[in-house]
C-alpha positions in Angstrom: -8.7 -3.8 5.1 -6.4 -0.9 6.0 -2.9 -0.8 4.5 -0.1 1.3 5.9 3.1 1.8 3.8 6.1 3.0 5.7 8.9 4.4 3.6 12.6 4.5 4.1 13.2 7.8 6.0 10.1 7.4 8.2 7.3 8.8 6.1 4.1 6.7 6.0 0.9 6.6 4.0 -2.4 4.8 5.0 -5.0 3.5 2.5 -8.5 2.3 3.5 -10.5 -0.6 2.0 -11.5 1.5 -1.0 -8.0 1.3 -2.5 -6.9 -1.8 -4.4 -3.5 -2.9 -3.1 -1.2 -5.3 -5.0 2.2 -6.5 -4.1 4.1 -7.0 -7.3 7.7 -7.9 -8.2 8.3 -4.2 -8.9 6.8 -2.8 -5.7 3.5 -1.9 -4.0 0.8 -0.9 -6.6 -2.1 1.2 -5.3 -5.2 1.8 -7.5 -7.9 4.3 -6.3 -11.1 5.4 -8.0 -12.3 8.9 -7.5 -15.6 9.7 -9.1 -14.6 9.4 -12.8 -10.9 9.2 -12.4 -8.7 6.2 -11.7 -5.4 6.9 -10.0 -2.6 4.2 -10.1 0.7 4.6 -8.2 3.6 2.2 -7.9 6.0 2.5 -5.0 9.2 0.6 -5.8 10.5 -1.8 -3.1 13.7 0.3 -2.8 11.6 3.1 -1.2 9.4 0.8 1.0 10.6 -0.2 4.5 7.4 -1.9 5.7 3.8 -2.7 4.6 1.2 -3.4 7.3 -2.3 -4.7 6.5 -5.0 -4.8 9.1 -8.6 -5.9 8.9 -11.1 -8.4 10.1 -9.7 -11.1 7.8 -6.0 -10.3 7.7 -3.3 -9.0 9.9 0.2 -9.1 8.3 3.4 -7.2 8.3 5.8 -7.4 5.4 9.5 -6.3 5.7 11.8 -5.9 2.7 
């Protein structure tokens, strides 16, 4: 599943199926594993304009 996060102001980030994406009460939480490191980022809902997820099993757009 591919996830695109579009931020207020027009910037966008795209994550592939290797990233773990969670929608929490605080925002969108991204967890990525890179060799030995685990990187976790939380984007608060106040910065997020839209989240789009596409893949063979899901196609959804969330607006906040």
